[in-house]
N, C-alpha and C positions, 0 to 999 in steps of 0.2 A: 818609812816615816820621813827621815830627812828629804827624799826626792819630793813628796807632797808639800812639805815645808819650803823648800825652794821654788817649786812651781807656785805655792801660794803667795811668795814675797817678790817673786820675778815676772811673772806670766806676762804682766801689762807692760814691762818695761821693754823684756825681748820682742812682746809683738810689734811694740812701735818704734823700736831701732830697726826690725827687718823692714819693717812695712814702707817708712820713710826711706830708708837707702832704696829700698827696690824701686819705690816712686821716681827719688832723685835721681839714681842711675839711668833709669830709662827715657826719663824726660830729658836729660843729659844727654844722652845716646841719640834722642830725636832731635834734639836743636844741633850736632855735630853732622848728624846725615843730612839734615835741610840744608847746611851749610856746603857741605859737598854735593849738592845736586839730588841728592837720594833722599828719599823718606821712607817710613816703617808706617805699615798702616794699622798695627797695633800696640803702638807706643802709647798713643795718648789714652787709649781705652784701658790699658794696663793700670798706666799712670793715675786716671781717674777712679778706678776700682779700689786702687792700694788705698789713696786718701778718704774712700766711703767706710773702708774697714778700719783706717785709722782714726776717723773720727769717733766711732762707736768704741772701739776699744780707749780712745782718749777719756771719754768719759766717765767709764771704770776706773781708769788710773785717777781721775779728776776726784772721785768717790774715795778711792781708797787713800789718797794724801788729804783728803778732807778740804779740798780747794777748789770745789765745783762750785758754780756761778749760784751766788745766794743774795736776799736782800738782809742786809747786817743792821737794819736800823733799829728793829726790836730788841736785838742781841746787845745794842748798845745801853739800851735802857734798863737792860735786866743784870744781877749779879749771880753768882754761885748756881745754885741749883735751879734757879727761874730759867737761867740761860741755859742749862742743861735739859730742861724739861723743854724748852721750846727746842731746842735741837733735836731732840726725840720725837718730837710732833712732826718737826719737817721732815726727818728721815723716814718716817712711818709713812707719810704720804708721796714720799719721794718713790718708795719701795713700791706702793699700791700702784703707782705710774708705771713703775717698771715690769711689774708682774704683767699689767695692761697691755704694755708693748710688746712684751716678750710673746705673749699667748697671739696678738693681732699681727704682730710681726712674724710670727712662724705659720699662721693661716696664710697669709700673702705669700711668703717665701714657698709654702709646700704647692699652693695653688699654680706656680708660676713654675715650679719642678712639673707638676703634672701638665701642663701645657707643651712642655717642651722648649720653651722661647730658648735661644741662644745669642750671645752676644756677637755684632756683628762681625768683629775682624779675631778675634780669639777663640770664637765659638765655645765660650763657658756658659755652661746654664745659668739664664736670668737668676733662678732661685738661688745661686751659689752669692752671687751678689747681694740679694735682698737677704739673704741669710745673715748680712753684718748685722742689722738692726735686732733680731730677736738674742744672737748671740753676744752681743757688745751689753744689750740690757739685760742679759742674763748674770753676765758678770758684774754687771753693775750691782744687781740684785744680792749678790753673793756678798761682794763689798759693803752694803746697805747692811745686810744682816750682821756683818760682823761691827759694823760700827756700832749698831743697836746693842749687841750684847756686851760691847766695850760703856757704852753708857750707861746700861743698864748697872754694871757693874759698881759705875762710880755712884752712880743714884742710890746704890743701896750701901754703898760704904767699903766694897770690897777690891776698890781702885781708886787712885788718889785723883782727886776731882782736877779735870783738866777742860777747860771751857773757853780756851783763849778765842776772840774773834779776829780776825783779819788786821784790825786796826790793833790789837794787842801784839800780835805777832810781830807786825811792823815797827812798834815801839820798842820791843825786845829785841829786834835786830838792829835799831840804829842805837840802842845801849851796848850792844856787844861791839858793834862798828866802831863806837867812840873809846871803847876801853885799849 
């Protein structure tokens, strides 16, 4: 059970660090090789594919930390449970979109696996590259469900109400910095 808890807490961070490290290292190696008069045929492709995976895992990480891009205008007008209800509705819409992307992303990825198309330099199946979309959004869906469970607990009073928006977080951080 502890292993599952660690995976739940750290999977995105681990994947983001590994993908960033590989991407930066390979691109740095390519720059060094070009300066020395040689070139690697596979490095730009690997860097690009790491970046693609990094983006989709990053979406999940943003949802986990509740820092994904959103418009806070309506949240600024509402207080307490009104703000919480709007956040729940937004997360439900985002969850529906995520499930849609998982379904169709998997369909496209499996078609590419069926075609047998491979990347030019690394000869990686293109289905594996396109698999970043459904897997990233599946992880995002899990994080959204976790957020919704926590928000419903706040709504019924089983958990302390925490509906801070970005402005509230910045104001709290400024207050902590001044002390």
